[in-house]
C-alpha positions as CSV (number, residue, x, y, z in Angstrom):
1,M,104.4,-3.8,99.5
2,E,107.3,-5.8,100.9
3,F,110.1,-7.5,99.0
4,G,112.4,-10.5,99.6
5,I,115.3,-12.6,98.3
6,C,116.0,-16.3,98.7
7,L,119.3,-16.6,100.7
8,N,118.6,-20.3,101.4
9,T,119.6,-23.2,99.1
10,V,116.0,-23.5,97.9
11,I,112.6,-22.5,99.2
12,P,109.6,-24.6,98.5
13,V,106.5,-22.7,97.3
14,R,103.1,-24.1,98.3
15,R,99.8,-23.7,96.6
16,D,98.2,-22.3,99.7
17,P,98.7,-22.4,103.5
18,S,96.1,-25.1,103.9
19,H,98.0,-27.4,101.5
20,V,101.5,-27.1,102.9
21,S,102.5,-30.5,101.6
22,E,101.7,-29.5,98.0
23,M,104.7,-27.8,96.4
24,T,104.1,-26.0,93.1
25,T,107.5,-24.6,92.4
26,Q,110.8,-23.6,94.2
27,V,112.7,-20.4,94.7
28,L,116.4,-20.9,94.2
29,F,119.2,-18.9,95.9
30,G,119.4,-15.3,94.8
31,E,115.9,-15.1,93.2
32,L,113.8,-12.1,94.1
33,Y,110.1,-11.9,95.0
34,R,107.3,-9.5,96.1
35,I,105.2,-10.2,99.1
36,L,101.6,-9.9,98.1
37,G,99.9,-10.9,101.4
38,K,100.2,-12.7,104.7
39,E,98.3,-15.4,106.5
40,N,99.4,-16.5,109.9
41,N,103.0,-17.7,109.4
42,W,102.8,-17.7,105.6
43,F,103.7,-15.1,102.9
44,R,102.0,-15.1,99.5
45,I,104.7,-14.2,97.1
46,Q,105.2,-13.4,93.4
47,L,108.5,-14.4,91.9
48,I,110.2,-11.8,89.9
49,Y,111.7,-14.2,87.4
50,D,108.4,-15.6,86.0
51,N,105.6,-13.9,88.0
52,Y,104.6,-17.2,89.5
53,E,102.6,-16.9,92.8
54,G,102.4,-19.1,95.8
55,W,103.1,-19.3,99.6
56,I,106.3,-19.7,101.6
57,H,106.9,-19.9,105.3
58,H,107.9,-16.6,106.8
59,L,111.0,-18.2,108.5
60,Q,112.4,-18.9,105.1
61,S,112.0,-15.4,103.9
62,Q,114.7,-12.7,103.8
63,L,113.1,-9.3,103.6
64,I,114.9,-6.4,101.9
65,A,114.0,-2.8,101.4
66,E,112.5,-1.6,98.2
67,N,115.5,0.4,97.1
68,E,117.7,-2.7,97.6
69,F,115.2,-4.8,95.8
70,L,115.3,-2.4,92.8
71,R,119.1,-2.4,92.8
72,L,119.3,-6.1,92.7
73,A,116.6,-6.5,90.2
74,D,118.4,-4.1,87.8
75,S,121.8,-5.8,88.3
76,E,123.5,-8.1,85.9
77,T,122.7,-11.6,87.3
78,P,124.9,-14.5,86.3
79,V,123.6,-18.1,86.9
80,T,125.5,-20.8,88.6
81,I,126.4,-23.8,86.4
82,D,128.0,-26.2,89.0
83,L,125.9,-29.0,90.2
84,V,126.5,-28.0,93.8
85,Q,128.7,-25.2,95.0
86,H,129.1,-23.0,98.1
87,I,128.5,-19.4,98.8
88,T,130.4,-17.9,101.8
89,N,128.9,-15.0,103.9
90,E,131.7,-12.6,104.8
91,T,130.1,-11.2,108.0
92,R,128.9,-14.4,109.7
93,L,131.4,-16.7,107.9
94,A,128.5,-19.0,107.0
95,T,128.7,-21.4,104.1
96,I,125.6,-22.0,102.1
97,P,125.3,-24.9,99.6
98,I,123.6,-23.8,96.3
99,V,122.5,-25.8,93.3
100,M,122.9,-25.3,89.6
101,G,120.7,-22.5,88.3
102,S,121.0,-20.2,91.3
103,S,121.1,-16.5,90.7
104,L,123.9,-14.1,91.7
105,P,122.5,-10.5,91.4
106,G,125.3,-7.9,91.1
107,F,128.0,-10.5,91.0
108,K,131.5,-9.1,90.2
109,D,135.0,-10.1,91.1
110,Q,133.7,-13.3,92.8
111,R,131.4,-11.4,95.2
112,F,128.1,-9.7,95.5
113,R,126.2,-7.8,98.2
114,V,122.7,-8.0,99.7
115,D,122.2,-5.0,102.0
116,Q,125.4,-4.9,104.1
117,E,126.2,-8.6,103.7
118,V,128.9,-9.6,101.2
119,Y,128.8,-13.1,99.7
120,F,131.7,-14.8,97.9
121,Y,131.3,-17.4,95.1
122,E,134.3,-19.0,93.4
123,G,132.4,-21.5,91.2
124,S,131.4,-21.4,87.6
125,T,128.7,-19.3,86.0
126,S,126.9,-19.5,82.7
127,D,128.2,-16.9,80.2
128,S,125.7,-17.9,77.5
129,T,123.9,-15.1,75.6
130,S,120.9,-15.4,73.3
131,P,121.7,-14.5,69.7
132,G,119.8,-11.5,68.5
133,Q,118.3,-10.7,65.2
134,G,120.9,-10.7,62.4
135,S,123.2,-13.0,64.3
136,A,125.6,-15.0,62.2
137,P,124.5,-18.6,61.5
138,N,127.4,-20.0,63.4
139,D,126.5,-18.0,66.4
140,I,122.9,-19.4,66.3
141,L,124.1,-22.9,65.9
142,K,126.5,-22.4,68.8
143,A,123.8,-21.1,71.0
144,R,121.5,-24.0,70.2
145,Q,124.2,-26.5,71.0
146,Q,124.8,-24.7,74.3
147,I,121.1,-25.2,75.2
148,I,121.4,-29.0,74.5
149,D,124.7,-29.2,76.4
150,N,123.1,-27.5,79.4
151,A,120.1,-29.8,79.2
152,M,122.4,-32.8,79.4
153,L,123.6,-31.6,82.8
154,Y,120.2,-32.6,84.2
155,L,120.2,-36.1,82.6
156,D,118.8,-38.7,85.0
157,A,117.6,-36.0,87.5
158,P,114.6,-37.5,89.3
159,Y,111.1,-36.2,88.6
160,M,109.5,-34.1,91.3
161,W,106.4,-32.1,91.0
162,G,107.3,-28.4,91.3
163,G,111.0,-29.1,91.3
164,R,113.6,-26.8,89.6
165,T,116.9,-28.5,90.7
166,P,119.0,-31.4,89.6
167,F,117.8,-33.2,92.7
168,G,114.2,-33.1,91.7
169,I,112.6,-31.4,88.7
170,D,109.4,-31.5,86.7
171,C,109.0,-31.3,82.9
172,S,108.4,-27.5,82.6
173,G,110.8,-26.7,85.4
174,F,113.5,-28.6,83.4
175,I,112.7,-26.5,80.3
176,Q,112.7,-23.3,82.3
177,M,116.0,-24.0,84.0
178,V,117.8,-25.0,80.9
179,Y,116.8,-21.8,79.2
180,K,117.7,-19.8,82.4
181,L,121.2,-21.1,82.1
182,N,121.2,-19.5,78.7
183,K,119.8,-16.2,79.9
184,I,116.4,-16.7,78.3
185,K,113.4,-16.2,80.6
186,L,110.5,-18.7,80.2
187,L,107.3,-18.9,82.2
188,R,106.9,-21.7,84.8
189,D,104.2,-24.1,83.5
190,A,104.1,-26.0,80.2
191,V,100.8,-24.4,79.1
192,Q,102.3,-21.0,79.8
193,Q,105.5,-21.8,77.9
194,S,103.5,-23.0,74.9
195,A,102.2,-19.4,74.5
196,Q,105.8,-18.1,74.1
197,G,108.0,-18.1,71.0
198,E,107.3,-18.9,67.3
199,V,105.3,-21.9,66.1
200,I,107.2,-24.4,64.0
201,S,104.7,-26.0,61.7
202,L,106.5,-29.3,60.9
203,L,108.9,-31.5,62.8
204,A,111.0,-31.6,59.6
205,E,111.6,-27.8,60.2
206,A,112.5,-28.1,63.8
207,E,116.0,-27.4,65.2
208,P,117.9,-28.5,68.3
209,G,116.7,-26.5,71.4
210,D,113.2,-26.1,70.1
211,I,110.5,-27.0,72.6
212,A,107.9,-29.7,71.9
213,F,104.6,-29.7,73.7
214,F,102.3,-32.6,74.3
215,D,98.6,-32.8,75.1
216,D,96.1,-35.3,76.7
217,E,92.9,-36.7,75.3
218,E,91.1,-33.5,76.1
219,G,93.6,-31.4,74.2
220,K,95.2,-29.9,77.3
221,I,98.9,-29.4,77.2
222,T,100.4,-31.5,80.0
223,H,104.1,-32.1,79.0
224,S,107.1,-30.5,77.3
225,G,110.6,-31.4,76.2
226,L,113.6,-30.2,74.3
227,L,114.5,-31.4,70.9
228,I,118.0,-32.7,70.6
229,D,117.4,-33.2,66.9
230,R,114.4,-34.1,64.7
231,S,114.2,-37.6,66.0
232,S,115.1,-37.4,69.6
233,I,114.1,-35.4,72.7
234,I,115.3,-34.9,76.2
235,H,112.5,-34.4,78.7
236,C,111.5,-35.2,82.3
237,S,109.2,-38.2,82.7
238,G,110.0,-40.2,85.8
239,K,113.5,-38.7,85.3
240,V,115.2,-36.5,82.8
241,R,115.7,-38.9,79.9
242,I,116.2,-39.2,76.2
243,D,113.6,-40.8,74.0
244,S,112.7,-41.0,70.3
245,L,110.4,-38.4,68.7
246,D,108.3,-38.4,65.5
247,H,105.2,-36.7,64.3
248,Q,103.0,-38.8,66.6
249,G,104.9,-38.0,69.8
250,I,107.4,-39.5,72.2
251,Y,108.2,-43.2,71.7
252,N,109.7,-45.0,74.7
253,H,111.7,-48.0,73.5
254,E,111.8,-49.5,77.0
255,L,108.0,-49.6,77.1
256,Q,107.7,-50.1,73.4
257,N,104.9,-47.6,73.0
258,Y,104.1,-43.9,72.7
259,T,103.9,-42.1,76.0
260,H,103.1,-38.5,74.9
261,K,101.1,-37.2,71.9
262,L,102.8,-34.3,70.1
263,R,100.7,-31.1,70.0
264,L,103.0,-28.4,68.8
265,I,106.6,-27.2,68.5
266,K,107.8,-23.7,69.5
267,R,111.1,-21.9,68.9
268,I,112.3,-19.5,71.6
269,A,115.9,-18.9,70.6
């Protein structure tokens, strides 16, 4: 098996080589993947972060040896918090723009290494940590507020199917990236995320940072969002926006109707 790392700003992941225009997710700078197969100029990959599978073009892939892959996978990995920042390659003096939510495996003293290449980063990183069992109430409240604060960084980001960046993001990508900034791993799609965490039975028992899931007429989960409080939600529908929430679902005051039907609420942190 071969292994790779994204050393581009972002790599689009396609559903399959015959549907190259259909992007299902994105790999951000510093994220690792396994190469599961090859077809012509395309690699079928599995992302380490969430086990998501798809196809990338081989010209956008940076292969690394297994021992280097294991070293990076086991390294402490801060996440960038600046909207856009630059990474500088020491050897080639190349400057790479990276977006919020990128990964910096093995980052220390403003640098990290991939094989023999050294990269410098002087921007901000998220230092959030998820409170463990037995954490003080104030620590839990602080962590929940940090999740909401991070969600606000994506406010008005445009909707894009498969997107994971402030320049284009979908509903579940938004949820995943906000939690990534807080060092909590979530799966990629809303239906996958709905299987994680603890069920909250009533909206009256929900807390900021809980995830609400919404279904269609057939009962299939199709949408998700983050509770700001028990009556408002931030979610990506057309763009990342704030709307009202009640036991029926999301109410859009601009349209003056309900746009999403509430199915369940889950608590991850």
